[in-house]
ZAMARGU-4260 file (C-alpha; in steps of 0.2 Angstrom, whole numbers, plus 5000, padded with zeros to 4 digits):
<rodrens>
0) 4938/4882/5137 | 4956/4884/5141 | 4960/4896/5126 | 4979/4898/5132 | 4981/4881/5132
5) 4977/4881/5112 | 4987/4895/5108 | 5003/4886/5116 | 4999/4870/5107 | 4997/4878/5089
10) 5011/4889/5094 | 5023/4874/5097 | 5014/4865/5081 | 5002/4855/5087 | 4985/4850/5078
15) 4969/4855/5086 | 4953/4846/5086 | 4937/4852/5076 | 4929/4854/5093 | 4943/4864/5101
20) 4943/4875/5085 | 4924/4877/5084 | 4923/4882/5103 | 4937/4896/5101 | 4927/4903/5086
25) 4912/4903/5095 | 4920/4911/5110 | 4928/4924/5101 | 4909/4928/5093 | 4903/4929/5109
30) 4916/4940/5117 | 4923/4927/5130 | 4938/4926/5121 | 4948/4943/5121 | 4954/4951/5106
35) 4971/4950/5111 | 4971/4931/5113 | 4963/4929/5098 | 4977/4941/5089 | 4990/4928/5098
40) 4983/4912/5091 | 4981/4920/5073 | 4999/4924/5074 | 5001/4906/5079 | 4992/4900/5065
45) 5002/4913/5053 | 5019/4904/5059 | 5014/4886/5062 | 5000/4884/5047 | 4984/4874/5047
50) 4981/4855/5042 | 4968/4852/5029 | 4956/4845/5045 | 4960/4862/5056 | 4956/4873/5041
55) 4940/4863/5037 | 4934/4866/5056 | 4940/4884/5057 | 4930/4887/5040 | 4914/4877/5046
60) 4914/4885/5064 | 4914/4903/5056 | 4902/4898/5042 | 4890/4892/5057 | 4892/4909/5065
65) 4878/4916/5056 | 4865/4911/5044 | 4865/4898/5029 | 4855/4903/5014 | 4842/4890/5012
70) 4835/4889/4994 | 4821/4881/4987 | 4822/4864/4977 | 4826/4871/4959 | 4833/4861/4943
75) 4845/4878/4943 | 4861/4874/4950 | 4867/4887/4965 | 4885/4895/4957 | 4896/4909/4962
80) 4912/4915/4958 | 4925/4923/4969 | 4942/4935/4963 | 4956/4937/4975 | 4956/4955/4970
85) 4963/4965/4955 | 4964/4982/4947 | 4952/4985/4933 | 4945/4967/4940 | 4925/4969/4934
90) 4922/4951/4927 | 4907/4951/4941 | 4896/4963/4932 | 4895/4955/4917 | 4898/4937/4922
95) 4882/4936/4935 | 4869/4942/4923 | 4879/4930/4910 | 4876/4915/4921 | 4858/4919/4926
100) 4854/4919/4907 | 4863/4902/4905 | 4850/4894/4918 | 4861/4895/4935 | 4854/4904/4950
105) 4870/4917/4957 | 4869/4922/4974 | 4884/4934/4971 | 4890/4940/4990 | 4903/4954/4984
110) 4915/4965/4994 | 4922/4980/4994 | 4940/4989/4990 | 4954/4991/5001 | 4969/5000/4995
115) 4973/4997/4976 | 4960/4984/4975 | 4944/4985/4966 | 4927/4981/4977 | 4911/4976/4965
120) 4901/4984/4979 | 4908/5000/4976 | 4907/4998/4957 | 4888/4995/4958 | 4885/5009/4970
125) 4890/5020/4957 | 4874/5016/4949 | 4861/5029/4953 | 4849/5023/4966 | 4858/5005/4966
130) 4857/4996/4985 | 4869/4983/4988 | 4861/4980/5005 | 4851/4965/5006 | 4843/4954/5019
135) 4845/4934/5019 | 4827/4933/5015 | 4829/4946/5001 | 4843/4938/4994 | 4836/4920/4992
140) 4819/4928/4984 | 4827/4938/4971 | 4838/4924/4965 | 4822/4913/4964 | 4813/4927/4954
145) 4827/4932/4943 | 4841/4920/4945 | 4854/4933/4952 | 4857/4944/4966 | 4872/4956/4970
150) 4874/4959/4987 | 4887/4962/5003 | 4891/4952/5016 | 4877/4955/5030 | 4878/4952/5050
155) 4868/4938/5045 | 4882/4929/5034 | 4898/4923/5043 | 4899/4937/5056 | 4914/4928/5064
160) 4923/4928/5046 | 4920/4946/5049 | 4927/4950/5065 | 4942/4939/5063 | 4947/4949/5047
165) 4947/4964/5055 | 4958/4958/5068 | 4968/4950/5055 | 4970/4967/5045 | 4978/4977/5061
170) 4989/4963/5068 | 5000/4956/5052 | 4990/4940/5049 | 4981/4942/5032 | 4993/4933/5021
175) 4990/4916/5029 | 4983/4904/5017 | 4973/4893/5028 | 4967/4908/5035 | 4962/4916/5018
180) 4954/4900/5014 | 4941/4901/5029 | 4939/4917/5025 | 4931/4914/5006 | 4925/4898/5010
185) 4915/4901/5026 | 4903/4915/5015 | 4904/4905/5000 | 4897/4887/5010 | 4885/4901/5017
190) 4878/4901/5001 | 4874/4883/4999 | 4883/4883/4982 | 4883/4868/4969 | 4899/4874/4962
195) 4912/4889/4963 | 4924/4896/4951 | 4941/4905/4959 | 4951/4919/4950 | 4967/4918/4961
200) 4977/4931/4954 | 4995/4935/4955 | 5007/4947/4950 | 5013/4965/4953 | 4995/4970/4960
205) 4990/4955/4966 | 4989/4948/4985 | 4999/4934/4979 | 5014/4939/4971 | 5021/4924/4964
210) 5013/4909/4954 | 5018/4898/4966 | 5011/4905/4981 | 4993/4908/4969 | 4994/4889/4966
215) 4996/4886/4985 | 4983/4896/4989 | 4971/4889/4974 | 4974/4872/4979 | 4970/4875/4997
220) 4953/4883/4992 | 4948/4868/4978 | 4953/4854/4990 | 4942/4861/5005 | 4929/4868/4994
225) 4928/4850/4985 | 4927/4840/5003 | 4912/4851/5010 | 4904/4846/4993 | 4905/4862/4982
230) 4911/4856/4963 | 4926/4870/4962 | 4938/4876/4950 | 4951/4888/4951 | 4960/4899/4937
235) 4977/4906/4941 | 4978/4922/4930 | 4990/4936/4931 | 4988/4953/4938 | 5002/4962/4931
240) 4991/4973/4919 | 4974/4979/4923 | 4959/4970/4916 | 4951/4981/4901 | 4955/4998/4898
245) 4944/5006/4911 | 4951/5008/4930 | 4939/5015/4944 | 4920/5013/4949 | 4909/5020/4937
250) 4922/5020/4921 | 4922/5000/4926 | 4903/4999/4926 | 4903/5007/4908 | 4915/4995/4901
255) 4905/4981/4909 | 4889/4985/4899 | 4900/4989/4883 | 4906/4970/4888 | 4887/4964/4888
260) 4883/4974/4873 | 4896/4967/4862 | 4903/4984/4859 | 4921/4982/4870 | 4931/4983/4856
265) 4948/4976/4858 | 4949/4983/4874 | 4936/4970/4882 | 4946/4954/4873 | 4955/4951/4892
270) 4938/4953/4901 | 4929/4944/4890 | 4943/4932/4890 | 4940/4930/4910 | 4921/4930/4909
275) 4920/4916/4895 | 4935/4906/4905 | 4923/4908/4921 | 4907/4902/4916 | 4914/4888/4906
280) 4921/4880/4922 | 4903/4877/4929 | 4895/4861/4925 | 4885/4859/4910 | 4892/4875/4901
285) 4907/4876/4890 | 4916/4892/4881 | 4906/4890/4865 | 4888/4891/4874 | 4894/4905/4885
290) 4902/4914/4871 | 4884/4913/4861 | 4873/4917/4876 | 4884/4933/4879 | 4882/4939/4861
295) 4865/4935/4861 | 4860/4951/4869 | 4849/4943/4882 | 4863/4945/4898 | 4862/4964/4895
300) 4841/4964/4898 | 4845/4950/4912 | 4857/4966/4920 | 4844/4978/4919 | 4833/4968/4927
305) 4845/4965/4940 | 4848/4985/4943 | 4829/4987/4942 | 4827/4973/4956 | 4839/4982/4967
310) 4832/5000/4966 | 4842/5007/4952 | 4834/5022/4942 | 4836/5015/4922 | 4832/5031/4915
315) 4846/5039/4927 | 4857/5026/4923 | 4855/5027/4903 | 4857/5044/4905 | 4873/5043/4913
320) 4880/5030/4902 | 4877/5041/4887 | 4890/5054/4894 | 4907/5054/4890 | 4913/5059/4904
325) 4906/5063/4925 | 4921/5069/4933 | 4925/5088/4935 | 4943/5088/4926 | 4947/5075/4911
330) 4963/5075/4901 | 4975/5064/4891 | 4990/5056/4897 | 5002/5056/4882 | 5016/5045/4878
335) 5034/5050/4881 | 5040/5041/4864 | 5035/5029/4848 | 5034/5011/4848 | 5027/4999/4857
340) 5019/4997/4875 | 5029/4986/4884 | 5022/4987/4901 | 5007/4995/4909 | 5010/4992/4929
345) 4993/4988/4937 | 5000/4992/4955 | 5006/5008/4950 | 4989/5012/4941 | 4979/5005/4957
350) 4989/5015/4967 | 4985/5032/4956 | 4967/5027/4955 | 4966/5025/4975 | 4974/5042/4977
355) 4962/5050/4964 | 4948/5044/4977 | 4943/5030/4968 | 4950/5018/4981 | 4953/5018/5002
360) 4967/5020/5011 | 4953/5015/5026 | 4938/5004/5027 | 4931/5021/5031 | 4935/5031/5018
365) 4922/5040/5006 | 4923/5034/4987 | 4923/5045/4972 | 4914/5036/4961 | 4917/5046/4945
370) 4936/5046/4946 | 4949/5034/4938 | 4959/5030/4922 | 4950/5024/4905 | 4957/5020/4887
375) 4973/5012/4893 | 4983/5007/4879 | 4987/4988/4883 | 5005/4980/4882 | 5009/4975/4864
380) 4999/4987/4856 | 5009/5001/4846 | 5009/5020/4852 | 4998/5029/4841 | 4986/5039/4854
385) 4990/5044/4872 | 4992/5030/4885 | 4977/5033/4895 | 4964/5047/4901 | 4963/5054/4918
390) 4945/5057/4926 | 4949/5068/4943 | 4941/5077/4955 | 4951/5093/4952 | 4966/5100/4942
395) 4978/5097/4958 | 4974/5078/4958 | 4975/5077/4939 | 4993/5083/4942 | 4997/5072/4953
400) 4991/5057/4943 | 5000/5062/4928 | 5016/5064/4938 | 5014/5047/4946 | 5010/5038/4929
405) 5025/5043/4921 | 5032/5025/4932 | 5017/5017/4926 | 5021/5013/4907 | 5038/5007/4900
410) 5039/5009/4878 | 5051/4999/4867 | 5055/4998/4849 | 5050/4981/4847 | 5033/4974/4850
415) 5035/4963/4866 | 5028/4943/4868 | 5016/4943/4880 | 5012/4930/4892 | 4995/4922/4893
420) 4981/4930/4904 | 4976/4912/4911 | 4992/4902/4915 | 4984/4888/4925 | 4966/4879/4929
425) 4964/4868/4944 | 4952/4854/4949 | 4934/4856/4942 | 4927/4842/4931
</rodrens>
């Protein structure tokens, strides 16, 4: 294969054949295509884009670089949900056991946080004893047995995607819709799904800043996944404000469990709205059925079953849940005036939690699971209490957070009008 010729062809706006793309991915995975040439190819894609046929070929080649999960015949559909990432986005934690209780099989391959974006795996690993490292065989066995498994991408699942993403991350080629689409769907198609729900976020703390960009990404994913035989729906959701009242790994686990127990109160309304909306997009479900099942208590029991299956110490978890705080330093962050909260900037909130140790500046950074913010006041609410509570490892870190939080909130004399959380739904039934 003359890979230089492929680079030049894409650089000049040409369309590559599926065979050429498959050969390029295989060559990169085998080491016969060097990093510097693949980086040049990725930059050409960044500027020239890809057709649907090219994106499909890239996605399938990345999927086929590893193992595709093989599940036995079963009446329960195989389903999953994926979010493009957000602050306080803990939806997967209550959603996965809910879907299992609704009669679906949920092989949910999740990721870690990077920067201000929270990662489902980091949240789960704040639970005592919980392991996210499952082999493909363990994944399939657990899903068949209890209906759900939550784990990370292994070397067996789309390894070419893992290598390509690492290269994109250091070559300025992350924000390419074809490359994002292929990265997401190569992993989801490796799960052998029947249906997929996408939560594509836009706004201050989202990867896609505008609704138009988010819609373009959502259409790309929906169209390709549907063409590959997976019934797919995309929700366009706002990420200007954090989801729920907690941001930080253990704090978000606590809020997720409160949602499963029906004890989230007003703070979980947006969390519950997203959980119900995601479930309602799947074949055979609707919002009323999902809401009734969530209120039944069965998803909370299923969550414990999931924890036990993946090594969690349930007794230690229950003890930890009963503690109001687990960080060394906890303090309120007071409001600077009276009135109504007009803005709670998710980007600033995410940066503060990251800098407290709850997120990563680099992939290898160590996470502090206990830090973060909770009791967040939400836009539109009257200011009758502190704006949030800071959980930190040191007094100095709490001081830093308080100084930065001063820019995250905006107060108005009049109650503001609020945009809907879910702005649009694409694809689906």
